[in-house]
Biopython code that builds the backbone (N, CA, C, O; Angstrom):
import numpy as np
from Bio.PDB.StructureBuilder import StructureBuilder

atoms = [
    (1, "MET", "N", (-20.427, 26.414, 66.111)),
    (1, "MET", "CA", (-19.788, 25.128, 66.209)),
    (1, "MET", "C", (-20.333, 24.184, 65.137)),
    (1, "MET", "O", (-19.596, 23.373, 64.575)),
    (2, "LYS", "N", (-21.664, 24.305, 64.856)),
    (2, "LYS", "CA", (-22.258, 23.444, 63.852)),
    (2, "LYS", "C", (-21.655, 23.713, 62.474)),
    (2, "LYS", "O", (-21.438, 22.784, 61.696)),
    (3, "SER", "N", (-21.386, 24.979, 62.175)),
    (3, "SER", "CA", (-20.839, 25.317, 60.851)),
    (3, "SER", "C", (-19.442, 24.726, 60.662)),
    (3, "SER", "O", (-19.079, 24.327, 59.556)),
    (4, "ILE", "N", (-18.670, 24.671, 61.729)),
    (4, "ILE", "CA", (-17.332, 24.074, 61.645)),
    (4, "ILE", "C", (-17.445, 22.577, 61.387)),
    (4, "ILE", "O", (-16.694, 22.027, 60.582)),
    (5, "ASN", "N", (-18.371, 21.921, 62.062)),
    (5, "ASN", "CA", (-18.567, 20.483, 61.855)),
    (5, "ASN", "C", (-19.050, 20.185, 60.442)),
    (5, "ASN", "O", (-18.612, 19.214, 59.825)),
    (6, "VAL", "N", (-19.950, 21.016, 59.931)),
    (6, "VAL", "CA", (-20.441, 20.831, 58.566)),
    (6, "VAL", "C", (-19.300, 21.031, 57.578)),
    (6, "VAL", "O", (-19.156, 20.266, 56.624)),
    (7, "PHE", "N", (-18.498, 22.050, 57.805)),
    (7, "PHE", "CA", (-17.349, 22.312, 56.933)),
    (7, "PHE", "C", (-16.377, 21.138, 56.942)),
    (7, "PHE", "O", (-15.910, 20.717, 55.884)),
    (8, "LEU", "N", (-16.071, 20.615, 58.102)),
    (8, "LEU", "CA", (-15.150, 19.484, 58.200)),
    (8, "LEU", "C", (-15.732, 18.239, 57.529)),
    (8, "LEU", "O", (-15.001, 17.486, 56.885)),
    (9, "ALA", "N", (-17.020, 18.020, 57.672)),
    (9, "ALA", "CA", (-17.652, 16.864, 57.038)),
    (9, "ALA", "C", (-17.601, 17.000, 55.516)),
    (9, "ALA", "O", (-17.290, 16.039, 54.812)),
    (10, "CYS", "N", (-17.906, 18.192, 55.015)),
    (10, "CYS", "CA", (-17.850, 18.418, 53.565)),
    (10, "CYS", "C", (-16.435, 18.262, 53.031)),
    (10, "CYS", "O", (-16.235, 17.704, 51.952)),
    (11, "THR", "N", (-15.465, 18.745, 53.771)),
    (11, "THR", "CA", (-14.071, 18.605, 53.369)),
    (11, "THR", "C", (-13.656, 17.145, 53.335)),
    (11, "THR", "O", (-12.957, 16.728, 52.411)),
    (12, "ALA", "N", (-14.064, 16.372, 54.305)),
    (12, "ALA", "CA", (-13.731, 14.951, 54.338)),
    (12, "ALA", "C", (-14.362, 14.207, 53.157)),
    (12, "ALA", "O", (-13.727, 13.348, 52.547)),
    (13, "ILE", "N", (-15.603, 14.543, 52.846)),
    (13, "ILE", "CA", (-16.279, 13.898, 51.713)),
    (13, "ILE", "C", (-15.600, 14.272, 50.404)),
    (13, "ILE", "O", (-15.421, 13.425, 49.528)),
    (14, "ALA", "N", (-15.221, 15.537, 50.269)),
    (14, "ALA", "CA", (-14.554, 15.980, 49.044)),
    (14, "ALA", "C", (-13.201, 15.297, 48.875)),
    (14, "ALA", "O", (-12.839, 14.901, 47.767)),
    (15, "CYS", "N", (-12.463, 15.159, 49.954)),
    (15, "CYS", "CA", (-11.158, 14.478, 49.887)),
    (15, "CYS", "C", (-11.329, 13.007, 49.518)),
    (15, "CYS", "O", (-10.546, 12.460, 48.742)),
    (16, "ALA", "N", (-12.338, 12.383, 50.068)),
    (16, "ALA", "CA", (-12.582, 10.978, 49.754)),
    (16, "ALA", "C", (-12.985, 10.804, 48.298)),
    (16, "ALA", "O", (-12.585, 9.836, 47.650)),
    (17, "ALA", "N", (-13.769, 11.731, 47.787)),
    (17, "ALA", "CA", (-14.193, 11.643, 46.383)),
    (17, "ALA", "C", (-13.010, 11.858, 45.449)),
    (17, "ALA", "O", (-12.896, 11.176, 44.431)),
    (18, "MET", "N", (-12.136, 12.789, 45.780)),
    (18, "MET", "CA", (-10.976, 13.055, 44.922)),
    (18, "MET", "C", (-9.975, 11.906, 44.980)),
    (18, "MET", "O", (-9.278, 11.644, 43.999)),
    (19, "ALA", "N", (-9.899, 11.237, 46.089)),
    (19, "ALA", "CA", (-8.949, 10.143, 46.225)),
    (19, "ALA", "C", (-9.343, 8.951, 45.369)),
    (19, "ALA", "O", (-8.487, 8.131, 45.040)),
    (20, "LYS", "N", (-10.617, 8.829, 44.998)),
    (20, "LYS", "CA", (-11.090, 7.681, 44.251)),
    (20, "LYS", "C", (-11.212, 7.942, 42.752)),
    (20, "LYS", "O", (-11.755, 7.109, 42.026)),
    (21, "LEU", "N", (-10.723, 9.072, 42.284)),
    (21, "LEU", "CA", (-10.801, 9.351, 40.857)),
    (21, "LEU", "C", (-9.899, 8.392, 40.095)),
    (21, "LEU", "O", (-8.766, 8.146, 40.508)),
    (22, "PRO", "N", (-10.387, 7.850, 38.991)),
    (22, "PRO", "CA", (-9.563, 6.909, 38.225)),
    (22, "PRO", "C", (-8.453, 7.636, 37.465)),
    (22, "PRO", "O", (-8.526, 8.840, 37.220)),
    (23, "ALA", "N", (-7.451, 6.887, 37.109)),
    (23, "ALA", "CA", (-6.360, 7.450, 36.313)),
    (23, "ALA", "C", (-6.894, 7.771, 34.911)),
    (23, "ALA", "O", (-7.791, 7.086, 34.420)),
    (24, "PRO", "N", (-6.354, 8.796, 34.274)),
    (24, "PRO", "CA", (-6.853, 9.137, 32.939)),
    (24, "PRO", "C", (-6.566, 8.022, 31.941)),
    (24, "PRO", "O", (-5.533, 7.356, 32.010)),
    (25, "SER", "N", (-7.496, 7.833, 31.017)),
    (25, "SER", "CA", (-7.337, 6.785, 30.011)),
    (25, "SER", "C", (-6.351, 7.243, 28.942)),
    (25, "SER", "O", (-5.960, 8.409, 28.897)),
    (26, "ASP", "N", (-5.956, 6.304, 28.083)),
    (26, "ASP", "CA", (-5.039, 6.653, 26.998)),
    (26, "ASP", "C", (-5.672, 7.666, 26.054)),
    (26, "ASP", "O", (-4.992, 8.545, 25.526)),
    (27, "GLU", "N", (-6.987, 7.535, 25.846)),
    (27, "GLU", "CA", (-7.689, 8.476, 24.972)),
    (27, "GLU", "C", (-7.675, 9.884, 25.568)),
    (27, "GLU", "O", (-7.480, 10.864, 24.849)),
    (28, "ALA", "N", (-7.882, 9.983, 26.881)),
    (28, "ALA", "CA", (-7.858, 11.283, 27.548)),
    (28, "ALA", "C", (-6.458, 11.896, 27.495)),
    (28, "ALA", "O", (-6.302, 13.103, 27.315)),
    (29, "LYS", "N", (-5.443, 11.039, 27.654)),
    (29, "LYS", "CA", (-4.067, 11.531, 27.565)),
    (29, "LYS", "C", (-3.757, 12.031, 26.160)),
    (29, "LYS", "O", (-3.068, 13.037, 25.992)),
    (30, "ALA", "N", (-4.266, 11.330, 25.152)),
    (30, "ALA", "CA", (-4.039, 11.742, 23.764)),
    (30, "ALA", "C", (-4.719, 13.072, 23.471)),
    (30, "ALA", "O", (-4.149, 13.936, 22.805)),
    (31, "LYS", "N", (-5.946, 13.233, 23.976)),
    (31, "LYS", "CA", (-6.653, 14.499, 23.783)),
    (31, "LYS", "C", (-5.926, 15.637, 24.480)),
    (31, "LYS", "O", (-5.845, 16.742, 23.945)),
    (32, "ALA", "N", (-5.400, 15.378, 25.664)),
    (32, "ALA", "CA", (-4.665, 16.409, 26.391)),
    (32, "ALA", "C", (-3.385, 16.786, 25.654)),
    (32, "ALA", "O", (-3.018, 17.960, 25.608)),
    (33, "ALA", "N", (-2.705, 15.796, 25.077)),
    (33, "ALA", "CA", (-1.485, 16.081, 24.327)),
    (33, "ALA", "C", (-1.798, 16.892, 23.071)),
    (33, "ALA", "O", (-1.052, 17.802, 22.710)),
    (34, "GLU", "N", (-2.904, 16.555, 22.410)),
    (34, "GLU", "CA", (-3.294, 17.315, 21.218)),
    (34, "GLU", "C", (-3.682, 18.748, 21.591)),
    (34, "GLU", "O", (-3.353, 19.689, 20.868)),
    (35, "ALA", "N", (-4.370, 18.913, 22.703)),
    (35, "ALA", "CA", (-4.737, 20.259, 23.157)),
    (35, "ALA", "C", (-3.494, 21.075, 23.486)),
    (35, "ALA", "O", (-3.441, 22.273, 23.204)),
    (36, "ALA", "N", (-2.498, 20.432, 24.079)),
    (36, "ALA", "CA", (-1.250, 21.128, 24.378)),
    (36, "ALA", "C", (-0.529, 21.531, 23.092)),
    (36, "ALA", "O", (0.047, 22.616, 23.011)),
    (37, "ALA", "N", (-0.563, 20.654, 22.093)),
    (37, "ALA", "CA", (0.066, 20.974, 20.807)),
    (37, "ALA", "C", (-0.652, 22.138, 20.123)),
    (37, "ALA", "O", (-0.010, 23.009, 19.535)),
    (38, "LYS", "N", (-1.991, 22.150, 20.201)),
    (38, "LYS", "CA", (-2.756, 23.248, 19.609)),
    (38, "LYS", "C", (-2.453, 24.562, 20.315)),
    (38, "LYS", "O", (-2.348, 25.606, 19.671)),
    (39, "THR", "N", (-2.312, 24.516, 21.626)),
    (39, "THR", "CA", (-1.998, 25.718, 22.389)),
    (39, "THR", "C", (-0.607, 26.239, 22.024)),
    (39, "THR", "O", (-0.413, 27.445, 21.867)),
    (40, "ALA", "N", (0.352, 25.334, 21.891)),
    (40, "ALA", "CA", (1.698, 25.744, 21.501)),
    (40, "ALA", "C", (1.698, 26.345, 20.100)),
    (40, "ALA", "O", (2.385, 27.334, 19.846)),
    (41, "TYR", "N", (0.930, 25.751, 19.193)),
    (41, "TYR", "CA", (0.831, 26.281, 17.829)),
    (41, "TYR", "C", (0.193, 27.670, 17.831)),
    (41, "TYR", "O", (0.634, 28.563, 17.107)),
    (42, "ALA", "N", (-0.843, 27.846, 18.645)),
    (42, "ALA", "CA", (-1.489, 29.153, 18.730)),
    (42, "ALA", "C", (-0.509, 30.205, 19.238)),
    (42, "ALA", "O", (-0.551, 31.351, 18.788)),
    (43, "GLY", "N", (0.358, 29.844, 20.151)),
    (43, "GLY", "CA", (1.382, 30.762, 20.640)),
    (43, "GLY", "C", (2.360, 31.146, 19.531)),
    (43, "GLY", "O", (2.775, 32.301, 19.435)),
    (44, "LYS", "N", (2.728, 30.169, 18.691)),
    (44, "LYS", "CA", (3.625, 30.455, 17.576)),
    (44, "LYS", "C", (2.967, 31.378, 16.566)),
    (44, "LYS", "O", (3.615, 32.281, 16.036)),
    (45, "VAL", "N", (1.690, 31.164, 16.293)),
    (45, "VAL", "CA", (0.956, 32.023, 15.354)),
    (45, "VAL", "C", (0.862, 33.435, 15.911)),
    (45, "VAL", "O", (1.053, 34.408, 15.181)),
    (46, "ASP", "N", (0.570, 33.550, 17.197)),
    (46, "ASP", "CA", (0.489, 34.869, 17.820)),
    (46, "ASP", "C", (1.832, 35.597, 17.747)),
    (46, "ASP", "O", (1.875, 36.793, 17.461)),
    (47, "ALA", "N", (2.920, 34.883, 18.004)),
    (47, "ALA", "CA", (4.250, 35.490, 17.929)),
    (47, "ALA", "C", (4.567, 35.943, 16.508)),
    (47, "ALA", "O", (5.166, 37.000, 16.308)),
    (48, "TYR", "N", (4.166, 35.145, 15.525)),
    (48, "TYR", "CA", (4.391, 35.512, 14.117)),
    (48, "TYR", "C", (3.600, 36.766, 13.755)),
    (48, "TYR", "O", (4.132, 37.675, 13.119)),
    (49, "GLN", "N", (2.347, 36.817, 14.154)),
    (49, "GLN", "CA", (1.529, 37.981, 13.852)),
    (49, "GLN", "C", (2.056, 39.235, 14.542)),
    (49, "GLN", "O", (2.024, 40.322, 13.965)),
    (50, "LEU", "N", (2.542, 39.090, 15.775)),
    (50, "LEU", "CA", (3.131, 40.214, 16.484)),
    (50, "LEU", "C", (4.392, 40.689, 15.778)),
    (50, "LEU", "O", (4.607, 41.894, 15.641)),
    (51, "CYS", "N", (5.217, 39.772, 15.334)),
    (51, "CYS", "CA", (6.451, 40.115, 14.625)),
    (51, "CYS", "C", (6.135, 40.886, 13.346)),
    (51, "CYS", "O", (6.764, 41.906, 13.062)),
    (52, "LYS", "N", (5.168, 40.401, 12.581)),
    (52, "LYS", "CA", (4.780, 41.089, 11.342)),
    (52, "LYS", "C", (4.247, 42.495, 11.649)),
    (52, "LYS", "O", (4.556, 43.446, 10.932)),
    (53, "SER", "N", (3.458, 42.623, 12.699)),
    (53, "SER", "CA", (2.907, 43.912, 13.081)),
    (53, "SER", "C", (4.011, 44.887, 13.503)),
    (53, "SER", "O", (3.975, 46.066, 13.151)),
    (54, "GLN", "N", (4.988, 44.385, 14.257)),
    (54, "GLN", "CA", (6.094, 45.235, 14.680)),
    (54, "GLN", "C", (6.928, 45.681, 13.483)),
    (54, "GLN", "O", (7.359, 46.832, 13.424)),
    (55, "ASP", "N", (7.158, 44.786, 12.536)),
    (55, "ASP", "CA", (7.899, 45.154, 11.328)),
    (55, "ASP", "C", (7.167, 46.235, 10.550)),
    (55, "ASP", "O", (7.779, 47.192, 10.075)),
    (56, "LYS", "N", (5.863, 46.080, 10.421)),
    (56, "LYS", "CA", (5.052, 47.051, 9.686)),
    (56, "LYS", "C", (5.080, 48.410, 10.384)),
    (56, "LYS", "O", (5.205, 49.446, 9.731)),
    (57, "THR", "N", (4.963, 48.401, 11.707)),
    (57, "THR", "CA", (4.978, 49.646, 12.476)),
    (57, "THR", "C", (6.338, 50.330, 12.371)),
    (57, "THR", "O", (6.410, 51.548, 12.206)),
    (58, "ALA", "N", (7.407, 49.560, 12.464)),
    (58, "ALA", "CA", (8.743, 50.144, 12.364)),
    (58, "ALA", "C", (8.991, 50.719, 10.970)),
    (58, "ALA", "O", (9.576, 51.793, 10.831)),
    (59, "ALA", "N", (8.543, 49.999, 9.942)),
    (59, "ALA", "CA", (8.715, 50.506, 8.577)),
    (59, "ALA", "C", (7.948, 51.810, 8.388)),
    (59, "ALA", "O", (8.450, 52.743, 7.761)),
    (60, "HIS", "N", (6.751, 51.876, 8.922)),
    (60, "HIS", "CA", (5.953, 53.101, 8.815)),
    (60, "HIS", "C", (6.628, 54.243, 9.572)),
    (60, "HIS", "O", (6.672, 55.372, 9.084)),
    (61, "TYR", "N", (7.150, 53.954, 10.755)),
    (61, "TYR", "CA", (7.823, 54.983, 11.550)),
    (61, "TYR", "C", (9.018, 55.555, 10.803)),
    (61, "TYR", "O", (9.160, 56.774, 10.706)),
    (62, "TYR", "N", (9.876, 54.693, 10.275)),
    (62, "TYR", "CA", (11.068, 55.181, 9.587)),
    (62, "TYR", "C", (10.701, 55.941, 8.312)),
    (62, "TYR", "O", (11.364, 56.912, 7.949)),
    (63, "LYS", "N", (9.649, 55.497, 7.641)),
    (63, "LYS", "CA", (9.214, 56.174, 6.420)),
    (63, "LYS", "C", (8.697, 57.578, 6.739)),
    (63, "LYS", "O", (9.070, 58.541, 6.069)),
    (64, "THR", "N", (7.845, 57.700, 7.751)),
    (64, "THR", "CA", (7.281, 59.007, 8.092)),
    (64, "THR", "C", (8.300, 59.909, 8.774)),
    (64, "THR", "O", (8.272, 61.125, 8.584)),
    (65, "ALA", "N", (9.193, 59.337, 9.558)),
    (65, "ALA", "CA", (10.199, 60.152, 10.233)),
    (65, "ALA", "C", (11.173, 60.747, 9.216)),
    (65, "ALA", "O", (11.597, 61.895, 9.353)),
    (66, "LYS", "N", (11.521, 59.970, 8.207)),
    (66, "LYS", "CA", (12.422, 60.466, 7.165)),
    (66, "LYS", "C", (11.764, 61.597, 6.375)),
    (66, "LYS", "O", (12.398, 62.612, 6.085)),
    (67, "SER", "N", (10.501, 61.415, 6.032)),
    (67, "SER", "CA", (9.815, 62.431, 5.234)),
    (67, "SER", "C", (9.549, 63.697, 6.048)),
    (67, "SER", "O", (9.472, 64.781, 5.470)),
    (68, "ASP", "N", (9.407, 63.593, 7.366)),
    (68, "ASP", "CA", (9.191, 64.759, 8.219)),
    (68, "ASP", "C", (10.501, 65.433, 8.602)),
    (68, "ASP", "O", (10.487, 66.512, 9.196)),
    (69, "GLY", "N", (11.627, 64.821, 8.276)),
    (69, "GLY", "CA", (12.931, 65.393, 8.602)),
    (69, "GLY", "C", (13.350, 65.169, 10.046)),
    (69, "GLY", "O", (14.255, 65.842, 10.540)),
    (70, "LYS", "N", (12.710, 64.241, 10.718)),
    (70, "LYS", "CA", (13.083, 63.936, 12.102)),
    (70, "LYS", "C", (14.334, 63.069, 12.112)),
    (70, "LYS", "O", (14.601, 62.301, 11.188)),
    (71, "GLU", "N", (15.089, 63.224, 13.199)),
    (71, "GLU", "CA", (16.281, 62.384, 13.363)),
    (71, "GLU", "C", (15.840, 61.041, 13.958)),
    (71, "GLU", "O", (15.112, 61.002, 14.950)),
    (72, "THR", "N", (16.279, 59.967, 13.353)),
    (72, "THR", "CA", (15.929, 58.633, 13.845)),
    (72, "THR", "C", (17.184, 57.872, 14.207)),
    (72, "THR", "O", (18.274, 58.136, 13.699)),
    (73, "HIS", "N", (17.002, 56.939, 15.083)),
    (73, "HIS", "CA", (18.097, 56.039, 15.418)),
    (73, "HIS", "C", (18.211, 55.007, 14.305)),
    (73, "HIS", "O", (17.219, 54.683, 13.652)),
    (74, "PRO", "N", (19.406, 54.495, 14.090)),
    (74, "PRO", "CA", (19.527, 53.483, 13.025)),
    (74, "PRO", "C", (18.713, 52.238, 13.370)),
    (74, "PRO", "O", (18.576, 51.863, 14.534)),
    (75, "ALA", "N", (18.187, 51.621, 12.342)),
    (75, "ALA", "CA", (17.389, 50.409, 12.532)),
    (75, "ALA", "C", (18.289, 49.276, 12.999)),
    (75, "ALA", "O", (19.409, 49.115, 12.516)),
    (76, "VAL", "N", (17.790, 48.508, 13.929)),
    (76, "VAL", "CA", (18.527, 47.362, 14.452)),
    (76, "VAL", "C", (18.115, 46.136, 13.655)),
    (76, "VAL", "O", (16.927, 45.875, 13.464)),
    (77, "ALA", "N", (19.108, 45.387, 13.193)),
    (77, "ALA", "CA", (18.811, 44.168, 12.437)),
    (77, "ALA", "C", (18.270, 43.099, 13.388)),
    (77, "ALA", "O", (18.877, 42.805, 14.418)),
    (78, "THR", "N", (17.142, 42.535, 13.033)),
    (78, "THR", "CA", (16.537, 41.477, 13.845)),
    (78, "THR", "C", (16.319, 40.250, 12.971)),
    (78, "THR", "O", (16.415, 40.312, 11.745)),
    (79, "ALA", "N", (16.030, 39.161, 13.614)),
    (79, "ALA", "CA", (15.757, 37.923, 12.882)),
    (79, "ALA", "C", (14.449, 38.082, 12.107)),
    (79, "ALA", "O", (13.525, 38.742, 12.584)),
    (80, "PRO", "N", (14.365, 37.490, 10.930)),
    (80, "PRO", "CA", (13.115, 37.606, 10.167)),
    (80, "PRO", "C", (11.992, 36.824, 10.854)),
    (80, "PRO", "O", (12.234, 35.875, 11.600)),
    (81, "CYS", "N", (10.779, 37.246, 10.584)),
    (81, "CYS", "CA", (9.604, 36.559, 11.137)),
    (81, "CYS", "C", (9.483, 35.191, 10.472)),
    (81, "CYS", "O", (9.582, 35.077, 9.250)),
    (82, "THR", "N", (9.274, 34.170, 11.268)),
    (82, "THR", "CA", (9.137, 32.821, 10.706)),
    (82, "THR", "C", (7.685, 32.383, 10.810)),
    (82, "THR", "O", (7.098, 32.364, 11.892)),
    (83, "ASP", "N", (7.124, 32.034, 9.667)),
    (83, "ASP", "CA", (5.739, 31.576, 9.597)),
    (83, "ASP", "C", (5.660, 30.152, 10.140)),
    (83, "ASP", "O", (6.390, 29.281, 9.666)),
    (84, "PRO", "N", (4.782, 29.886, 11.134)),
    (84, "PRO", "CA", (4.692, 28.533, 11.684)),
    (84, "PRO", "C", (4.037, 27.534, 10.746)),
    (84, "PRO", "O", (4.086, 26.332, 11.005)),
    (85, "GLY", "N", (3.427, 27.998, 9.663)),
    (85, "GLY", "CA", (2.786, 27.083, 8.723)),
    (85, "GLY", "C", (1.454, 26.593, 9.250)),
    (85, "GLY", "O", (0.928, 27.118, 10.231)),
    (86, "ALA", "N", (0.920, 25.591, 8.595)),
    (86, "ALA", "CA", (-0.369, 25.021, 8.992)),
    (86, "ALA", "C", (-0.180, 24.082, 10.185)),
    (86, "ALA", "O", (0.881, 23.484, 10.358)),
    (87, "PHE", "N", (-1.217, 23.966, 10.993)),
    (87, "PHE", "CA", (-1.155, 23.088, 12.162)),
    (87, "PHE", "C", (-1.184, 21.635, 11.723)),
    (87, "PHE", "O", (-2.017, 21.231, 10.911)),
    (88, "SER", "N", (-0.274, 20.867, 12.265)),
    (88, "SER", "CA", (-0.292, 19.424, 12.036)),
    (88, "SER", "C", (0.142, 18.755, 13.338)),
    (88, "SER", "O", (1.132, 19.146, 13.956)),
    (89, "TYR", "N", (-0.603, 17.762, 13.729)),
    (89, "TYR", "CA", (-0.318, 17.055, 14.974)),
    (89, "TYR", "C", (-0.116, 15.579, 14.673)),
    (89, "TYR", "O", (-0.973, 14.936, 14.068)),
    (90, "VAL", "N", (1.012, 15.053, 15.096)),
    (90, "VAL", "CA", (1.301, 13.632, 14.945)),
    (90, "VAL", "C", (1.449, 13.059, 16.352)),
    (90, "VAL", "O", (2.385, 13.422, 17.065)),
    (91, "PRO", "N", (0.555, 12.182, 16.760)),
    (91, "PRO", "CA", (0.666, 11.602, 18.099)),
    (91, "PRO", "C", (1.988, 10.860, 18.266)),
    (91, "PRO", "O", (2.534, 10.319, 17.304)),
    (92, "ALA", "N", (2.485, 10.841, 19.473)),
    (92, "ALA", "CA", (3.776, 10.206, 19.757)),
    (92, "ALA", "C", (3.739, 8.716, 19.424)),
    (92, "ALA", "O", (4.727, 8.183, 18.919)),
    (93, "GLY", "N", (2.651, 8.045, 19.687)),
    (93, "GLY", "CA", (2.537, 6.600, 19.423)),
    (93, "GLY", "C", (2.477, 6.307, 17.942)),
    (93, "GLY", "O", (2.938, 5.247, 17.519)),
    (94, "ALA", "N", (1.927, 7.200, 17.132)),
    (94, "ALA", "CA", (1.786, 6.966, 15.695)),
    (94, "ALA", "C", (3.139, 7.053, 14.996)),
    (94, "ALA", "O", (3.351, 6.387, 13.983)),
    (95, "ALA", "N", (4.047, 7.854, 15.515)),
    (95, "ALA", "CA", (5.359, 7.998, 14.888)),
    (95, "ALA", "C", (6.198, 6.734, 15.067)),
    (95, "ALA", "O", (6.996, 6.395, 14.193)),
    (96, "SER", "N", (6.028, 6.037, 16.183)),
    (96, "SER", "CA", (6.839, 4.844, 16.424)),
    (96, "SER", "C", (6.184, 3.573, 15.871)),
    (96, "SER", "O", (6.861, 2.553, 15.740)),
    (97, "ALA", "N", (4.907, 3.606, 15.548)),
    (97, "ALA", "CA", (4.218, 2.413, 15.062)),
    (97, "ALA", "C", (4.758, 1.925, 13.714)),
    (97, "ALA", "O", (4.983, 0.722, 13.578)),
    (98, "PRO", "N", (4.982, 2.784, 12.705)),
    (98, "PRO", "CA", (5.516, 2.285, 11.439)),
    (98, "PRO", "C", (6.915, 1.677, 11.579)),
    (98, "PRO", "O", (7.258, 0.746, 10.851)),
    (99, "ALA", "N", (7.708, 2.187, 12.492)),
    (99, "ALA", "CA", (9.041, 1.642, 12.679)),
    (99, "ALA", "C", (8.972, 0.230, 13.261)),
    (99, "ALA", "O", (9.827, -0.606, 12.968)),
    (100, "ALA", "N", (7.962, -0.033, 14.079)),
    (100, "ALA", "CA", (7.838, -1.340, 14.714)),
    (100, "ALA", "C", (7.183, -2.367, 13.781)),
    (100, "ALA", "O", (7.384, -3.569, 13.959)),
    (101, "ALA", "N", (6.426, -1.926, 12.817)),
    (101, "ALA", "CA", (5.701, -2.840, 11.934)),
    (101, "ALA", "C", (6.630, -3.735, 11.096)),
    (101, "ALA", "O", (6.358, -4.933, 11.023)),
    (102, "PRO", "N", (7.689, -3.249, 10.468)),
    (102, "PRO", "CA", (8.540, -4.132, 9.673)),
    (102, "PRO", "C", (9.283, -5.172, 10.508)),
    (102, "PRO", "O", (9.662, -6.221, 9.987)),
    (103, "ALA", "N", (9.493, -4.904, 11.769)),
    (103, "ALA", "CA", (10.219, -5.849, 12.613)),
    (103, "ALA", "C", (9.374, -7.091, 12.905)),
    (103, "ALA", "O", (9.933, -8.165, 13.126)),
    (104, "ALA", "N", (8.063, -6.974, 12.911)),
    (104, "ALA", "CA", (7.188, -8.096, 13.251)),
    (104, "ALA", "C", (7.307, -9.253, 12.254)),
    (104, "ALA", "O", (7.437, -10.390, 12.710)),
    (105, "PRO", "N", (7.272, -9.055, 10.926)),
    (105, "PRO", "CA", (7.423, -10.180, 10.010)),
    (105, "PRO", "C", (8.777, -10.877, 10.141)),
    (105, "PRO", "O", (8.870, -12.095, 9.988)),
    (106, "ALA", "N", (9.813, -10.111, 10.423)),
    (106, "ALA", "CA", (11.135, -10.717, 10.585)),
    (106, "ALA", "C", (11.158, -11.619, 11.823)),
    (106, "ALA", "O", (11.768, -12.688, 11.808)),
    (107, "ALA", "N", (10.500, -11.185, 12.876)),
    (107, "ALA", "CA", (10.455, -11.986, 14.100)),
    (107, "ALA", "C", (9.643, -13.270, 13.857)),
    (107, "ALA", "O", (9.992, -14.331, 14.375)),
    (108, "MET", "N", (8.577, -13.173, 13.083)),
    (108, "MET", "CA", (7.761, -14.367, 12.787)),
    (108, "MET", "C", (8.554, -15.363, 11.939)),
    (108, "MET", "O", (8.465, -16.570, 12.161)),
    (109, "ALA", "N", (9.315, -14.876, 10.989)),
    (109, "ALA", "CA", (10.122, -15.763, 10.157)),
    (109, "ALA", "C", (11.179, -16.480, 10.977)),
    (109, "ALA", "O", (11.442, -17.666, 10.776)),
    (110, "ALA", "N", (11.786, -15.742, 11.908)),
    (110, "ALA", "CA", (12.794, -16.344, 12.770)),
    (110, "ALA", "C", (12.178, -17.403, 13.669)),
    (110, "ALA", "O", (12.802, -18.431, 13.932)),
    (111, "ALA", "N", (10.957, -17.165, 14.142)),
    (111, "ALA", "CA", (10.277, -18.148, 14.985)),
    (111, "ALA", "C", (9.938, -19.411, 14.203)),
    (111, "ALA", "O", (10.024, -20.512, 14.747)),
    (112, "LYS", "N", (9.551, -19.270, 12.920)),
    (112, "LYS", "CA", (9.231, -20.412, 12.069)),
    (112, "LYS", "C", (10.485, -21.239, 11.803)),
    (112, "LYS", "O", (10.421, -22.467, 11.750)),
    (113, "ASP", "N", (11.625, -20.569, 11.635)),
    (113, "ASP", "CA", (12.871, -21.278, 11.396)),
    (113, "ASP", "C", (13.293, -22.099, 12.591)),
    (113, "ASP", "O", (13.866, -23.178, 12.437)),
    (114, "LYS", "N", (13.014, -21.594, 13.792)),
    (114, "LYS", "CA", (13.361, -22.313, 15.016)),
    (114, "LYS", "C", (12.481, -23.553, 15.181)),
    (114, "LYS", "O", (12.926, -24.539, 15.769)),
    (115, "LYS", "N", (11.261, -23.529, 14.683)),
    (115, "LYS", "CA", (10.339, -24.649, 14.859)),
    (115, "LYS", "C", (10.648, -25.769, 13.863)),
    (115, "LYS", "O", (10.175, -26.889, 14.059)),
    (116, "LYS", "N", (11.416, -25.517, 12.813)),
    (116, "LYS", "CA", (11.714, -26.525, 11.796)),
    (116, "LYS", "C", (13.054, -27.217, 12.070)),
    (116, "LYS", "O", (14.005, -26.958, 11.332)),
    (117, "PRO", "N", (13.186, -28.059, 13.058)),
    (117, "PRO", "CA", (14.485, -28.740, 13.255)),
    (117, "PRO", "C", (14.652, -29.958, 12.384)),
    (117, "PRO", "O", (15.686, -30.623, 12.443)),
]
sb = StructureBuilder()
sb.init_structure("model")
sb.init_model(0)
sb.init_chain("A")
sb.init_seg("    ")
for serial, (resi, resn, name, xyz) in enumerate(atoms, 1):
    if name == "N":
        sb.init_residue(resn, " ", resi, " ")
    sb.init_atom(name, np.array(xyz, "f"), 0.0, 1.0, " ", f" {name:<3s}", serial, name[0])
structure = sb.get_structure()
């Protein structure tokens, strides 16, 4: 009976501690978004490397099968492997900041014109 009470007390304390966790900061959200972008990029690189490996294996198979006189099935045309390029991450907030910057001087000029009656 004591073990059940201890378990329930620990569970209650853990729930109370989790309920008081603060919301993630903007910096934490940005780091999480960058980590997600890096993970997605790593998946693209892995897919590219797999595609290149499969192409190499298929080319070797058809080359050796032809020279050995084996009957092969015709090669199926597939999409070419696309290189994902170098990793680059642009935060969502940074892309919209330059667009908003030119609007600010125009708004200030309009406000100055309103003050000059």
